[in-house]
N, C-alpha and C positions, 0 to 999 in steps of 0.2 A: 503505091505502097513502098514503105521504106524497107530496104533490105536489112536483114538481121545484123550484118556487119556494120552498116551505117548507123543502125539503131544503137548498137553497143557503143560505137564511137561517140554518138550524141550523148548517151547516158553518162559516159566517162567525163565528157567535157562539162556537162551540167553539174555532176558531182564535184569535180575539181573547182569549177567556177563558184559554186555555192560555198564551198569551204573557204575560198579566198575572200569572198564577200563577207561571210560571217566573221572571219578573222579580223578583217579591217573594221567591221562594226564593233567588235570587241575592243580594238585599240582605241577607237573614237570614244566609246563608252568609258573606258578606263581613264582616259585623259580628261574628259569633260564632266565626270561625276565626282562626288565627294570621296570616291575611292582614291583619287589622286592625292589626298591629304597624307597618305602613307607612302612617303617617297621611296623607301627601300622596296616595298612590295610593288609599287608602281613600276619601278625600273625593271625588276625581274619579270613582271607580267608583260610589259611591252616587249622586252627582248624575246621572251618565249613565244608570244603570239605572233610577232612580226617574223620571227624565224620560220615558224610553221607556214605562214602566209607566203613568204618568199620562196621557200622550198616547193610548196604546192604550185605556185604560179610558174616556177621554172619547168614543171612537167609539161606545160603547153608547148615548149620548144623542142620536145622529143618527137621522134617519128611515131606514127600511130601504134605500132606494135610495142615499142618500148614504153610509150605512154600508158598503154593498157596494162602492161606488167607492173609499172610503177604505181599506177592507180590502185591495182589489186593489193599491192604491198601496203600502200598508204591506207586503204580501207581496213586491211587486216590489223595494222598497228592501232588504228583508231578504235576499231571494234574491241580489240584486246584491252585497250585502256578503259573503255566503257565497262567491260566485264570486271576488271580489277577494281574500278571505282565502285561498282555495284557490290562487290565482295565486302568492301569496307562499310557498307550500309548494314551488314548483319551485326546487330547489337549484342552486347553482353546482357541479354535480357533476363527477366525474372525466371524464365524457364531454365536458363543456364545455371543461375544461382541455386534454384531449387534442386536441380540435379546434383550440383556440388554438395549441397546440404545432405541429400539422400545418401551420397557415397560415404559421408561421415556418420551416418546413422541418425541424422536429425529428421524428425517428421515435421514437415512444414505446415504451419497454421494458415489455411487458405481463406480464413474469414477476412473481410475488409474491416477497415477501422470502425465503421459505424455499427457493424455486427458485434464487434468486441464491446463497444460502448453499451449496446443493448443488453448484452449478456451480463455485464457488470450491474446495470440498473435492475435487472431481474433478481439480483441478489441483494437488492436494497442498498447498493453502493452508489453514491453520487459520483457520476463520471461524465467527462466531456472529451471530445476530440481536442487535440492540440490546436491552439489558435494559429491562423494563417493570414493575419492582416496584411502582410506584404503583397498578397495576391489582389488586394483591393486597389492598389495604386494604379490610377489611370483607368480603372475598370468599373467605376461606380455604376454606370448605366446598366451593365450586365447584371451586377449583383442586386441593384434596385429592382430591376424588372423581374428577376427570378425569385428573390427572397425578401424584397422590401427593405433592403439595407439603407440605413440612415446614418450618415457621418457628419451631420451638420454641426453638432456641438461636441463631438468626441471622436478622436482617432486613437484607438487603443494600441499600446505597444506590448501588451502581454495578454495572457489568457485568463481563465477563471481561477480564482485563488482557492487554495486549500481543498482541492478535489483530486480524485484519481483521473489522470490525464493520459489518454491513449496517444502515443507518439508515432511509432514506426515499426516496421518489420523488415529487416534486411538480413536476418540470421535464422529465420524460421519461427521465431517466437516474438509476439507483440511486446514492445517495450511500453510499460505503464509506470508512470511516476506520480507521486503525490506533489502537486504544485505548492509553491510557497505562498506566503501571505500577499504577494504581489502578482501571482500568476505565472511565475517563472519556474524553471526546472532546477530547483535547489532544495536541499534539506532545510526546512524552516528553522531548525535549531541554529543555523549559521548566524542568524541575526542576534542571537543571545550571546555570542562570543564577544569578548572584549577586544578593543583595538580597532584600528582602521582597516577596512577590508581591501582585498584585491578584487577589482571589478573586471569582468570579462564581457566584452560586447562582440557581436558577430552574428553569423547566420546559423545554419544547422550544426556546424562543427562546434560552435560555441555552446549551442543548446545541448549537444551530446547525443545526437541522433544515432541510433543503432545499438546503443549500450544502456545498461541500467544506470540509474541516477548516480549511484556511488562510483561508477566507472567513467563518468564524464571527466573533463579536465577539472571543472569546479569540484566535483565529488572526490577526485583523486587528491587534489590539494587540501580539501577539507579534512580528509582522512589523515593527512600528514601534519595536521595541526594549524593550517593556514585558514584564515577567514576569507574564503573565496566565494564570490557571488557571481553567477552567470545571468546576464540579461539577454542572452542569445535567443533568436527565433529563426527557424528555417525560412529561407527566401529573403532575408534582410540584406539590404545593400548599404553602402557607406552613409547615406543620409539618415536612414533609420537607426544606424548605430550611433551616429552623432546625437540624434534625438533621444536615444536611451540614456546617454551620458548627461544630457541637459535636464532630463526629467528626474532621473534617480540619483545622479552624482551628488548634487548639493545636499541631499538628505543622508546619503550613505557615507559621504566623505571618504572616498577611497585614498589609499596611499599609492596604489599602483593601478593603472588601467591597461589591460591587455586587449588590444584591438586585433581581433582575428580577421585576417583577409584571405579569402579563398580565391585563388587565381582562376578557377573554372568559370565563375560568373559574377563575382562581386562588382567588377568594373562595368559589366554590361547592364547591371541594374540601375546604375547611377543616373543616366539621362532621364529615365522615366520618373524616378524619385524626385529629381531636381525640378521637374516641371509640374509636380503635383502640389497644389497650394497648401494642403495640410502639413506637408513635410518641408516645403520650401521656407515656411515661416521659421523653421529651426535655424536658418542662416542668420536670422535677426538676433542681435545681441539681447540677451535677457528673456527671450521668448520661452514660454512653458505652458503646457496644459494643466500642470500641477497634478499629473496622473497618480502620483504616490498617495494623494489624499482622495482619490476618486475611485478606489478599487470597487466599492459597491456598484457604482455606475458601470464599470467595465464588466463586472460579473453579470449584471442585468443585460448589458448589450449582447453578450455572447449567448445568454439564456434565450433571449428573444430571437436572435438570429438562428441559432441551431434548432429552435422549435419549428421553424419554417423550413430549414434546409435539410435536416436529417432524413426526412421521409424520401426526399429526392436522392440523397447521397447513398442510401442503402443499396441502390441498384447501379451506382456509378463509381468509377474510380475517382478518388479525390483529385488526383493530378489532372485528370481529364476535365473536371469541372472547374476547379479553382485556379489552375494555372493555365487556363484557356487553351488546352490542347484538344478540346472537344471537336473542333472543326476538321473533319477528314479532308475537306477541301483545301484547308491551309496546309495540312500535313502533306497532301498529294502535291500541292504546288511547290513546297519546299523540296520534296523528293525529286521532282522533275528538274528543278533548278540545279540541284546538286549533281544530277546525272548529266545534264546538258553541259554544265560548266566544268565537269570533271573535278568537282570541288575537293573530294577526298584525296585525290592524287596531288592536286595543287596545294592542299593543306600540308601534306607530308613534305612537299618541295619548298614550303615556306612562301608561296605566292598567292595565298588566299587569306582574306581577313573576314569574309562574310560566311556565317555558318548556315544561313537559310533555315535554321532550326525552327524559329518561331515566325514564319511568314505572317504578315499582318501586324506585327508589333511595330509601333511607331519608332522609327530610328532617326527622326529628324533631330538634329543637334548632336548626333552620335560623335561626330568629329570634334565637338567642343568638350568632350568628356575630360580631357586632360586639365583644362582650367577649372572645371567643376570639382574634380578630385582634389586638385591642389587646394582649392578654397575650403572644401570640407575638412581636409586633414589639417590645414592651418588653423581653422576654428577649433577643431578637436584638440590640438596641442594647446591652444590658448585656454580652452575650458579646463583641460587637465592642470595647467599651471595655476589657473585661478582657484582650483580645488586643492592645490598643494600636492598634486599627484604626479607620478612619473608615468608617461605614456610610452608603451612598447607596441611595436607593430609586429604581429605574429604572422609570418608568411606561410600559408598552407598551400601546398602544391596540388595541382590536378593530377589524378592517378596516371593519366596518359603522358604526363611530362617525363615520367621515368623511361618511356619507350620512344619518345619523340622530343628531342631537344628543341625543335622549332617552336613548341608551345611555350617553353620557358623563355625563349628568346623572342617571343612575339612582341609587337609594338606595345600592347597594353601592359604586359609584364615588365618590359624594360622601362616604360613610362612611369609605372607605379614605383619601381625601385629607385628611379632617378628622383622623383618628387620627394619620397620619404627621406632619401639621403640629403637633399637640399634643405629640407625642413629640420634636419638634424634629429630625427626620431630614431632611436635604436631599434634594430631589426632582430627578431628571433626567427631564424630561417629553418623551418621544419623540412624544407626540401633537402637541404644539405644533410641534415640529421638522418633522414630516411635513406638518402643515397649512400651515406657512409656506412650504413648497416650491411650493405652488399646484397640485401634481399628486401627491397621495399614492399613487395607483394605480401610479405609475411604479416604486415600490419593492417591489411584490409580483409574484410570478411571473405572467407573461402578463396583468398588471393585473387579476387575478381573485381576489385575497385569498389566504388561507392564511398560511403563514409568509413571512418576508421573502426577497427575492431577494438576490443577491450585492450589488447596489447598495444595498439596504435595510440589510443588516448593516453595510456600509461606512459608511453615513450614521450609523447608531447608534454605531459606534465613534468616528466623528468627534465626535459630540455628547458622548460620555463623556470623550474625551480633552480636549475644550475645557472641560468643566464640572467635571471631577474630577481630572484628571492634570496640568494646567498651572498 
C-alpha cells in the first residue's frame, strides 16, 4: 500500500508532468497548424506557452516540500485563471437587455418573430418574416431536408416585395417595415425621386436592424433629401454585398456606393461565401441572375419556403434554426474548448484568433481570406467605376472594440484596413467617430451593445453626409 505522503508526491509529479506535456503539445499544434499563418499571434503564443512549460518543468528540481508548495501555488493560479475565463462566458444576454428595458419603463414584447407575423395576418395584413438567405450559404442540405429548399434556378438577395416585414426586437418592440418593390427595407417612394441614388450595401447595419425604417441610415438620408437606397440584409458578407451591386447597380445607376463593413463578423463570412457556387459566380465579369426583373419569382420562392417553415419556427428561435446554433453538442464543444484553452483570457491578451463560437463550421481556407477579400474589393471598385459611382468603405466597429483595443488591432481588422488603403478606397471610420464622442455606449440600445440605437444610426448618417455627400 502506498503511503499518503508518497501518494501525494506521485500526484504532484503526475500533475506537473501532464501540464508540461500538454504545453509542449500546444507548442507543436501552434507551429504545425494553420494557426502559424498569423505570425504575431504565433510568436506571442509560443513565448507564453513555452514559458509556462519551462517554469513548470523547473519545479521538478526542487525538493519535495518546496515542490509541493510550488505545485499548490501553480494549481491555484491555473484554477483562478479558469474561473476568470469562465466569468467572461457570462453574456450580455436577452435577459440583461430586458431588465435594462424594464428599468426605463419599457414593457418587453416576448413574442417571437413568427407569432408577430401570425398576429398581423389575423388582421388581414399580408406579412412575412425578414429574409435570411445568407443562412443558406453552404447549408443547402439542412434546409432541403427540413423545408424542401430549392436553389437550383434562383438565389434571392432580397425578401418579399411590398409587404409588412417583421425584422427584429432589440429594444422591447418588434420592428416592422413595409418592404419596397424589390423586397428591401426602404420607403418605396425613394424610387420616384429624381437623380442618381446613393446605394448602401452591407449586413444588418445597412438593413437598419433595431430601429424603424425612417431611422435607418437610408431612412435618415432620405429624410434629409437624399435618394438613398439600402440593399442590406442581416448576415451578409462581402461576396453577397458584391452580388447586390452587380444585380441592382446597373439598373439603379448610383452616383455613390456605401460599402458597410462590420468588423465583428463580415471577414469571417467570406470563406464560406467564396466557396459557395451560387455566389462565387459573381466573381465572373458580367455575371448576373437579373434579379431586378425576377421579383415575382423571389416573392413566390419565399411564400413557398415559409409555408413549410413557419409551423416549425413558431416553437423555435430563428437564430437557433437558421444560423445553425441548434446543436447543443456543438455549443458544448465550443464551450469546452474555450475553457481548456483559456480562450477569453488569451483573447484579451491578444494571443488568440480562434473564437470556437461556431464549432462545426467549415474553416478550411480561412487563412486565404486575405486574397479573397482583396479580390472582392478590387472587383467592387471596378464595378463602381463602371457605373460611374464613387465607392466608400464605411468601417463599423464591434461594440467590444471600445473596451478592448486588441479587437481593433486584430489581424483581420488590420488586414482589411491595409487592403482598402492599397486599393485607394476612401474610408468613413465610424469607430473614430464614436470614440471621439467620449461615450460610445450612448449610441447602443440600453448601452449594452448589439446594433445601433436611433441615436447611433443618426450619428452614422451625419458622418456619411459630412464625409461623402457635401
